[in-house]
matplotlib code that plots the C-alpha trace (Angstrom):
import matplotlib.pyplot as plt

x = [146.0, 148.0, 146.6, 148.7, 150.0, 147.5, 144.7, 145.9, 146.6, 143.3, 143.4, 143.9, 143.5, 140.0, 139.8, 138.2, 134.7, 135.0, 136.6, 133.8, 131.3, 133.1, 133.0, 129.3, 128.7, 130.7, 128.7, 125.4, 126.5, 126.8, 124.0, 121.0, 121.2, 124.8, 124.0, 121.1, 123.6, 125.5, 122.6, 124.3, 127.8, 129.4, 131.8, 134.4, 137.1, 140.3, 143.7, 145.7, 145.2, 145.9, 149.2, 147.4, 145.9, 149.3, 150.9, 148.1, 148.2, 152.0, 152.2, 155.6, 154.5, 151.5, 150.8, 150.5, 146.8, 144.2, 141.3, 140.3, 137.3, 136.7, 134.0, 132.6, 131.9, 128.4, 129.0, 130.5, 127.7, 125.2, 122.3, 124.8, 126.7, 124.7, 125.5, 128.9, 130.3, 128.8, 130.9, 133.0, 134.9, 137.7, 139.0, 142.3, 142.5, 146.2, 147.3, 144.5, 145.5, 149.1, 148.1, 145.9, 148.7, 150.9, 148.2, 146.2, 142.7, 140.2, 140.1, 136.5, 137.5, 140.2, 137.9, 135.2, 137.7, 138.9, 135.3, 134.3, 137.4, 136.6, 132.9, 134.2, 135.7, 132.3, 130.9, 133.6, 136.0, 139.7, 142.2, 143.1, 139.4, 139.1, 142.3, 141.0, 137.7, 139.5, 141.7, 138.6, 137.2, 140.4]
y = [268.8, 269.0, 267.4, 264.6, 264.8, 262.1, 264.5, 266.7, 264.0, 264.3, 268.1, 269.5, 272.8, 273.2, 272.1, 274.3, 273.0, 273.6, 277.0, 278.0, 277.0, 279.2, 282.1, 281.7, 281.6, 284.8, 286.4, 285.3, 287.0, 290.4, 292.9, 292.4, 295.9, 295.3, 292.0, 293.6, 295.8, 292.6, 290.6, 290.0, 289.6, 286.1, 284.8, 282.2, 280.4, 279.1, 278.0, 280.8, 283.7, 282.9, 283.9, 286.6, 288.1, 288.0, 289.8, 292.4, 293.1, 293.2, 290.6, 289.3, 285.9, 283.6, 284.5, 288.3, 288.4, 287.2, 288.2, 290.1, 292.0, 291.8, 293.9, 297.3, 298.9, 300.0, 303.7, 303.2, 301.1, 302.5, 301.2, 301.0, 298.4, 295.2, 291.8, 291.7, 289.3, 289.6, 291.3, 288.7, 288.3, 285.8, 284.5, 282.7, 279.8, 279.1, 282.8, 283.3, 280.1, 281.3, 284.7, 283.0, 280.8, 283.8, 286.0, 285.7, 285.7, 283.0, 281.7, 282.8, 286.4, 286.5, 285.3, 287.8, 290.6, 289.8, 289.3, 292.7, 294.4, 293.0, 294.0, 297.5, 297.5, 296.4, 299.6, 301.6, 302.1, 302.1, 300.5, 303.9, 304.6, 301.3, 301.9, 305.3, 303.7, 301.0, 303.6, 305.5, 302.3, 301.8]
z = [183.1, 179.8, 176.8, 175.2, 171.7, 170.7, 171.6, 168.6, 166.1, 164.3, 164.0, 160.5, 158.8, 157.2, 153.6, 150.9, 151.7, 155.5, 154.9, 152.6, 155.3, 157.8, 155.3, 154.7, 158.5, 158.9, 156.1, 157.6, 160.9, 159.2, 159.8, 157.5, 156.2, 155.2, 153.5, 151.6, 149.8, 148.8, 147.3, 144.0, 145.4, 144.8, 147.4, 146.3, 148.1, 146.5, 147.9, 146.3, 143.8, 140.2, 138.7, 136.7, 139.9, 141.6, 138.7, 138.4, 142.2, 142.1, 144.9, 145.8, 147.0, 146.8, 150.4, 150.0, 149.2, 151.7, 149.6, 146.5, 145.2, 141.5, 139.8, 139.7, 143.1, 143.9, 143.5, 140.1, 138.6, 136.2, 134.2, 131.3, 133.4, 132.6, 131.3, 132.8, 135.4, 138.9, 141.6, 143.3, 146.5, 146.6, 149.9, 149.7, 152.1, 152.4, 152.9, 155.4, 157.3, 157.3, 158.7, 161.3, 162.4, 163.2, 165.0, 168.1, 166.5, 165.8, 162.2, 162.0, 163.1, 160.4, 157.7, 158.8, 158.7, 155.2, 154.1, 155.4, 153.9, 150.5, 150.9, 151.6, 148.1, 146.8, 148.5, 146.6, 149.6, 149.1, 151.3, 152.7, 153.5, 155.3, 157.3, 158.4, 159.5, 161.4, 163.2, 164.3, 165.8, 168.0]

ax = plt.figure().add_subplot(projection="3d")
ax.plot(x, y, z, "-o")
ax.set_aspect("equal")
plt.show()
C-alpha cells in the first residue's frame, strides 16, 4: 500500500535543537575509549559556517563544509598550551542535510561520519590520513 501525500505533510527537516540531539546521540554511540580522548572537546551545531570560516577554508559555497575542527590537535598540545579556547567541532546542519538528501545513508550515519572525521582532526589526523584509513576499511 502506497502512503498518501497527507502522510508526509508533517515531515520537516530537523531544526538546530533536534539536529544537535542527533549529534549528541551519535557521539554517545562512539566507543568509550574514543570518547575518553575527547573529554574537553566541545561540539556545536550551526546552520552554516561563518563567512570568515568559508574564506579561511577557501570554500566556494556555503554548502562546501559539513563540519570543522577548530583548535590544537592532541599531538600538538603541550603544557605551554593553556588558557586558550577549548577544541571545538562544528557541525553545519544545512550542508549536512543537503548531502543527506542526495545520498543513500541515514541522517544519523551522515552526522556520525562527519563527527568522527572532525574528531580525527582533534587526534591530529589530516584529511589524507583519514582517507587512507577509510580506504583500508573498504
